C-alpha positions as CSV (number, residue, x, y, z in Angstrom):
1,M,31.1,144.8,113.0
2,Q,29.9,141.6,114.5
3,D,27.6,139.2,112.7
4,W,25.1,138.0,115.4
5,R,22.8,135.5,114.2
6,E,19.5,134.5,115.9
7,I,19.2,130.8,116.5
8,F,16.3,130.4,118.9
9,V,13.2,132.2,120.0
10,A,10.4,130.7,122.3
11,R,7.5,132.0,124.2
12,I,6.9,130.3,127.5
13,E,3.7,130.6,129.5
14,V,4.4,130.5,133.3
15,P,1.2,129.9,135.3
16,Q,0.9,131.2,139.0
17,S,1.1,127.6,140.1
18,A,4.5,127.2,138.9
19,E,6.0,129.8,141.6
20,G,8.7,128.1,143.4
21,S,9.9,126.0,140.6
22,Y,12.7,126.0,138.0
23,L,11.8,125.6,134.2
24,E,14.4,124.8,131.6
25,V,13.8,126.1,128.0
26,P,16.0,123.8,125.9
27,F,17.8,124.8,122.6
28,E,20.6,123.5,120.4
29,C,24.0,125.1,120.1
30,P,25.5,124.4,116.7
31,G,29.1,123.9,115.8
32,G,31.3,126.8,114.8
33,V,30.2,129.4,117.4
34,A,32.6,131.7,119.2
35,E,29.9,133.4,121.6
36,L,26.3,132.9,122.7
37,E,24.0,135.8,123.8
38,I,21.1,134.5,125.7
39,A,18.4,137.0,126.9
40,I,14.8,137.0,128.3
41,D,11.9,139.4,128.2
42,V,9.2,138.9,131.0
43,Q,5.8,139.9,130.3
44,G,3.5,140.1,133.3
45,P,1.8,142.1,136.1
46,E,3.8,144.4,138.3
47,G,5.6,142.4,141.1
48,T,6.6,139.4,138.8
49,V,10.0,138.1,139.3
50,I,11.5,135.6,137.2
51,D,15.3,134.5,138.0
52,F,17.6,133.8,135.1
53,G,20.5,131.6,134.4
54,V,22.0,129.3,131.6
55,L,22.7,125.5,131.3
56,D,25.3,124.1,129.1
57,P,25.7,120.5,128.2
58,D,27.9,120.0,131.4
59,G,25.5,121.8,133.9
60,V,25.0,125.4,135.3
61,R,27.1,127.7,132.9
62,G,26.1,130.7,135.1
63,W,23.2,132.3,137.3
64,S,22.1,135.7,137.6
65,G,19.0,135.4,139.8
66,G,17.0,138.6,139.3
67,A,19.8,140.8,138.8
68,R,20.1,140.3,135.0
69,R,17.8,139.3,132.1
70,E,20.7,138.5,129.5
71,A,24.2,136.9,129.5
72,V,27.0,136.5,127.0
73,V,29.2,133.6,127.0
74,G,32.2,132.9,124.9
75,A,35.7,131.4,124.8
76,A,37.5,134.6,126.3
77,R,34.9,136.6,127.9
78,A,31.6,136.3,129.7
79,T,28.9,138.3,131.6
80,P,29.9,138.2,135.4
81,G,28.3,135.2,137.1
82,Y,29.0,133.1,133.9
83,R,31.9,130.8,133.1
84,P,33.9,131.7,129.8
85,G,34.7,129.0,127.4
86,A,34.1,128.0,124.0
87,P,30.3,127.1,123.5
88,Q,29.9,123.3,123.4
89,V,27.8,121.9,120.5
90,G,24.7,120.3,121.9
91,R,21.7,120.9,124.4
92,W,21.8,124.1,126.3
93,S,18.9,125.5,128.4
94,V,17.6,128.9,129.5
95,L,17.1,128.2,133.0
96,L,14.1,130.2,134.6
97,G,13.4,130.4,138.4
98,A,9.8,131.2,139.0
99,Y,10.5,133.4,142.1
100,H,7.1,135.3,142.4
101,I,4.3,135.0,139.9
102,P,1.2,136.8,140.6
103,A,-2.2,136.0,139.1
104,P,-3.0,135.3,136.3
105,G,0.6,134.3,135.5
106,C,3.1,135.6,133.0
107,A,5.0,135.0,130.0
108,V,8.6,134.8,129.0
109,V,10.2,135.2,125.8
110,A,13.6,133.6,125.5
111,R,16.0,134.6,122.7
112,V,19.4,133.1,121.8
113,R,21.9,134.5,119.3
114,S,25.2,133.1,118.2
115,L,28.5,134.6,116.8
116,P,30.1,132.4,114.2
117,A,33.6,131.5,114.7
118,T,34.6,133.3,111.5
119,G,36.8,136.1,110.5
120,R,35.7,139.4,111.7
121,W,37.3,142.9,112.4
122,L,38.0,143.4,116.0
123,R,39.3,146.6,117.4
124,G,41.9,147.0,120.2
125,E,44.6,148.5,122.1
126,L,48.0,146.9,122.0
127,H,50.1,149.2,124.3
128,V,49.0,150.4,127.6
129,H,50.2,150.7,131.2
130,T,48.5,150.2,134.5
131,S,49.0,150.6,138.2
132,H,51.3,147.3,138.0
133,S,53.9,149.5,136.9
134,D,53.9,153.3,136.2
135,G,50.2,153.6,135.0
136,A,47.8,155.5,136.8
137,D,44.8,153.1,136.1
138,S,44.2,149.9,137.7
139,P,43.3,146.9,135.4
140,W,39.5,147.6,136.3
141,Q,39.8,151.0,135.3
142,V,41.6,150.2,132.1
143,A,38.7,147.6,131.2
144,D,36.1,150.3,131.9
145,A,37.9,152.7,129.5
146,I,38.6,150.4,126.8
147,A,35.0,149.0,126.9
148,G,33.6,152.7,127.0
149,L,35.5,153.2,123.6
150,G,33.9,150.3,122.0
151,L,37.2,148.3,121.7
152,D,37.1,144.6,121.9
153,F,40.5,143.9,123.4
154,V,43.5,145.4,125.2
155,A,47.0,144.3,125.6
156,L,48.4,145.0,129.1
157,T,52.1,145.9,128.6
158,D,53.5,146.9,132.0
159,H,57.3,147.4,132.3
160,N,58.9,144.0,133.0
161,N,56.0,142.4,134.6
162,A,52.8,140.6,133.3
163,T,50.6,140.5,136.6
164,A,48.0,143.0,135.4
165,A,46.3,140.2,133.3
166,R,45.5,138.4,136.4
167,A,43.6,141.3,138.0
168,F,41.7,142.3,134.6
169,P,37.9,141.5,135.0
170,V,36.3,138.8,133.0
171,R,33.6,140.6,131.2
172,P,31.5,140.3,127.9
173,D,32.4,143.5,126.3
174,V,36.3,143.3,126.4
175,F,39.1,141.0,127.0
176,A,42.8,141.4,128.0
177,I,45.8,139.9,126.3
178,P,48.7,139.3,128.7
179,G,51.9,140.8,128.1
180,L,54.7,143.1,129.2
181,E,56.9,145.6,127.7
182,W,60.4,144.4,128.0
183,T,62.1,147.6,129.2
184,T,66.0,147.5,128.8
185,L,68.7,150.3,128.9
186,E,68.8,150.0,125.1
187,G,65.0,150.0,124.0
188,H,61.6,148.5,124.6
189,C,59.8,145.6,123.2
190,N,56.4,144.3,123.7
191,L,55.9,140.5,124.5
192,L,52.3,139.6,124.1
193,G,50.4,136.5,124.8
194,S,52.2,135.1,127.8
195,D,52.2,135.9,131.5
196,R,55.8,135.2,132.0
197,P,57.7,135.2,128.7
198,L,60.9,136.0,130.3
199,R,62.6,134.4,133.3
200,D,64.9,137.6,133.8
201,F,64.3,141.0,131.8
202,R,67.9,142.2,132.3
203,V,70.0,142.6,129.2
204,A,73.8,143.4,128.9
205,N,74.5,142.9,125.2
206,P,72.9,142.0,121.8
207,R,73.5,138.3,122.5
208,D,71.2,138.6,125.6
209,A,68.5,140.4,123.6
210,L,68.4,137.6,121.0
211,R,68.0,135.1,123.6
212,G,65.4,137.1,125.3
213,I,63.4,137.1,122.1
214,E,64.0,133.5,121.5
215,E,62.9,132.4,124.9
216,A,59.7,134.7,124.7
217,K,58.8,133.2,121.4
218,A,59.3,129.8,122.9
219,Q,56.7,130.8,125.6
220,G,54.3,131.6,122.7
221,A,54.8,135.4,122.9
222,F,54.2,137.8,120.0
223,V,57.2,140.1,119.9
224,S,57.0,143.7,118.6
225,V,59.7,146.4,119.1
226,S,58.1,149.4,120.7
227,H,58.7,153.1,119.4
228,P,62.1,152.0,117.8
229,F,63.3,155.4,117.0
230,D,62.0,157.4,120.0
231,D,64.8,159.4,121.4
232,S,62.6,161.3,123.7
233,C,63.9,159.7,126.8
234,K,67.0,157.6,127.7
235,G,66.8,154.0,126.4
236,C,63.4,154.5,124.7
237,A,64.8,154.0,121.2
238,W,65.7,150.3,120.3
239,G,69.6,149.8,120.4
240,W,69.9,146.0,120.1
241,G,69.4,145.9,116.3
242,L,66.3,145.5,114.2
243,D,67.5,142.3,112.3
244,L,66.4,140.3,115.3
245,P,63.7,137.6,114.7
246,I,60.8,140.0,115.5
247,D,57.2,139.5,114.7
248,A,56.2,143.2,114.2
249,V,57.4,146.7,114.6
250,E,55.2,149.5,116.5
251,I,55.3,152.3,113.8
252,W,52.6,154.2,115.3
253,N,53.3,155.1,119.1
254,G,50.7,157.6,120.6
255,P,50.4,160.8,118.7
256,W,52.0,161.1,115.4
257,R,55.4,162.4,115.7
258,P,58.9,162.3,114.0
259,C,59.8,159.0,115.5
260,N,56.8,157.5,114.0
261,Q,57.5,158.9,110.7
262,T,61.1,157.5,111.0
263,A,59.6,154.2,111.8
264,L,57.1,154.3,108.9
265,A,60.1,155.0,106.5
266,W,62.2,152.4,107.9
267,W,59.4,149.7,107.6
268,Q,58.8,150.6,104.1
269,Q,62.5,150.3,103.3
270,E,62.4,146.8,105.0
271,L,59.4,145.8,102.9
272,A,61.1,146.9,99.8
273,G,63.9,144.8,100.5
274,G,61.9,141.7,100.8
275,R,61.2,141.4,104.5
276,R,57.7,140.7,105.7
277,L,57.0,142.2,108.9
278,A,53.8,143.4,110.4
279,A,53.2,147.1,111.5
280,I,51.2,147.5,114.6
281,G,50.4,150.6,117.0
282,G,49.6,151.4,120.4
283,S,48.9,154.5,122.5
284,D,51.5,153.7,125.2
285,R,48.9,155.4,127.6
286,H,50.4,155.8,131.2
287,A,48.2,158.5,132.8
288,P,45.6,161.2,131.7
289,H,47.1,163.3,128.9
290,P,45.5,165.7,126.4
291,F,47.1,163.9,123.4
292,V,47.9,160.3,124.7
293,R,44.6,158.4,124.8
294,Y,43.5,154.8,124.8
295,G,42.8,153.5,121.4
296,M,44.8,156.2,119.5
297,P,45.9,154.5,117.4
298,T,43.5,151.6,117.1
299,N,44.5,148.0,115.7
300,W,41.8,146.4,113.7
301,V,42.6,142.8,113.6
302,Q,40.7,140.3,111.4
303,S,40.3,137.4,114.0
304,A,38.7,134.2,113.7
305,T,37.7,134.4,117.3
306,P,37.2,137.1,119.8
307,T,39.9,135.6,122.0
308,P,43.5,136.5,122.9
309,E,44.5,133.5,120.8
310,G,42.7,134.6,117.9
311,V,43.9,138.1,118.1
312,L,47.5,136.8,118.4
313,A,47.1,134.5,115.4
314,A,45.8,137.3,113.3
315,L,48.7,139.5,114.2
316,R,51.3,136.8,113.3
317,A,49.5,136.5,109.9
318,G,49.6,140.2,109.4
319,H,45.8,140.6,109.3
320,V,45.9,143.9,110.9
321,A,45.3,147.6,109.9
322,L,45.8,150.9,111.9
323,S,43.5,153.6,112.3
324,V,43.9,157.1,114.2
325,A,40.8,156.2,116.7
326,P,38.4,153.5,117.6
327,E,35.7,155.0,114.8
328,G,38.3,154.5,112.2
329,P,38.8,154.9,109.3
330,L,39.6,151.2,108.4
331,L,41.8,150.5,105.2
332,D,40.5,147.2,104.0
333,L,42.8,146.0,101.2
334,R,42.2,142.7,99.6
335,C,43.0,140.5,96.5
336,G,40.1,138.2,96.0
337,P,40.0,136.0,99.3
338,F,43.3,137.2,100.4
339,M,43.9,140.2,102.7
340,Q,46.5,142.3,104.4
341,G,49.5,139.9,105.5
342,D,48.4,137.1,103.0
343,I,50.8,136.0,100.2
344,V,48.7,135.9,97.0
345,P,49.7,133.1,94.6
346,W,50.8,134.3,91.1
347,A,48.1,134.7,88.4
348,D,47.7,136.9,85.4
349,G,45.2,139.8,85.9
350,R,45.1,140.0,89.7
351,T,43.5,143.2,91.1
352,L,43.1,144.6,94.4
353,D,40.0,146.0,96.0
354,L,40.4,149.1,98.6
355,T,37.5,150.3,100.8
356,A,37.5,152.7,103.6
357,K,35.1,155.3,105.1
358,A,37.1,158.2,104.0
359,R,36.4,161.9,103.9
360,P,36.5,164.2,101.0
361,G,39.9,166.0,101.2
362,D,41.7,162.9,102.5
363,R,44.7,162.0,100.8
364,L,45.3,158.5,99.5
365,R,48.8,157.0,99.0
366,L,49.6,153.6,97.6
367,Y,52.9,152.0,98.0
368,S,54.8,149.1,96.5
369,E,58.5,148.1,96.8
370,R,58.9,151.0,94.1
371,G,58.0,153.4,96.8
372,L,55.0,155.9,96.5
373,E,53.3,155.0,93.3
374,Q,50.0,156.8,93.5
375,E,48.6,159.8,95.5
376,T,44.9,161.0,95.1
377,V,43.0,163.7,96.9
378,L,39.5,162.2,97.5
379,E,36.6,164.3,96.3
380,S,33.8,162.3,97.6
381,P,32.9,160.4,101.0
382,G,33.9,156.7,101.2
383,L,36.6,155.0,99.0
384,E,36.3,152.0,96.7
385,L,39.1,151.5,94.6
386,V,40.0,148.6,92.2
387,F,43.6,148.8,90.7
388,P,45.7,145.9,89.0
389,Q,48.6,144.1,90.9
390,A,50.9,145.1,87.9
391,G,53.7,142.8,88.8
392,R,54.4,144.3,92.3
393,R,55.8,142.3,95.1
394,F,53.3,144.0,97.6
395,W,50.9,146.8,97.9
396,R,50.0,148.9,100.9
397,A,47.9,152.1,101.6
398,E,48.0,155.2,103.7
399,L,45.2,157.6,104.4
400,W,46.3,161.1,105.4
401,R,43.8,163.6,106.7
402,W,43.9,167.5,107.8
403,F,43.2,167.7,111.5
404,E,42.1,171.1,112.3
405,E,42.8,170.8,116.1
406,V,46.4,170.5,115.4
407,R,46.4,172.2,111.9
408,Y,48.4,169.5,110.3
409,E,47.9,166.7,107.9
410,L,48.7,163.4,109.6
411,P,47.9,159.6,109.1
412,A,44.3,158.7,109.6
413,A,44.8,155.0,108.6
414,I,47.7,152.7,107.5
415,S,47.1,149.4,106.1
416,N,49.6,146.3,106.1
417,P,50.8,145.1,102.8
418,V,49.0,142.4,100.6
419,Y,52.0,140.4,99.2
420,F,52.3,138.6,95.8
421,A,54.3,135.5,94.9
422,A,56.7,135.8,92.1
423,K,55.9,134.1,88.7
424,A,57.2,130.5,88.7
């Protein structure tokens, strides 16, 4: 899903006489880069030891010695031993330490790839608990689990505290979004993007709830009501009113069950009434469970950069789709250059493109403000559909699939809407 581009390759001959010295292999970092991947391949006789590091325009960016032969540096994440931060434009160097060079010398091939700072799909988990509240896993264990699934990010949402993000490791394969699950006696609400969105979590009445949301948003937090219709425990369902200025609603919490179906129906009703509200999901994983697993569901976010700021900006724009698991399927719904969450300017003849890695037998459902308008059982793998805008205020899609393990048809993917401006 990531568009890495090779920007530099060089072969460096290192004679035995260079032993004990440091060699710099310069390269230029262009603009518009979100991450750099720098790697070396040492070609020499047995016993050759070349230490490895990276220089940026300000000095040493990181050093691995003989422990590694590649590193990634980016705005939010970096290989251990390297400082994260947006790659600066200018002269960089691969730093080689000629620690031990047997006769007759060796060669080093240095390669550099860049990841452009342009929109791409990132996959992530937006609702987990750690040992900083009532979760079983430490932040380090969460990082290992999320990275092991191939996910790019995780939002840490412990109950009424945001300390887990400070204990989350800096690593090149996954990054954390700070946050907390605001847990009240009348419902839960995830506040993402701030390590202290609230001075005090206690709520006594709807006015307190409104003040809390306004305070969190003033701190830069993205506000999403969690499992709003979950009545499985006291205080799980949101009782402070859903007409508050929230950014999103968690329509998919853990395994699909009746409270999610109620949330989906409520969201459709709100959209039909003209409200623009993003839908997101999260596993709400606390401890090992046969049906509650990290990344189930997965949030696919079209982010300009692989950073917390990039993900949060994409969520605010509604550039997000949901799938049952990290491997998808992804419902990619677009209208020309516009995607899910965007408002498309009015024009005659608008059409939408919908693609997905569907399976034969999957059931595609298309919704507008008029409700369910089209339902099709797919006969072939993959989904490529073009259909007219036809004067609707929005379109969104759902993909339902038969899951043999539970012997039930459940959602495999849900898109957010593409909205359409009215004719002037």
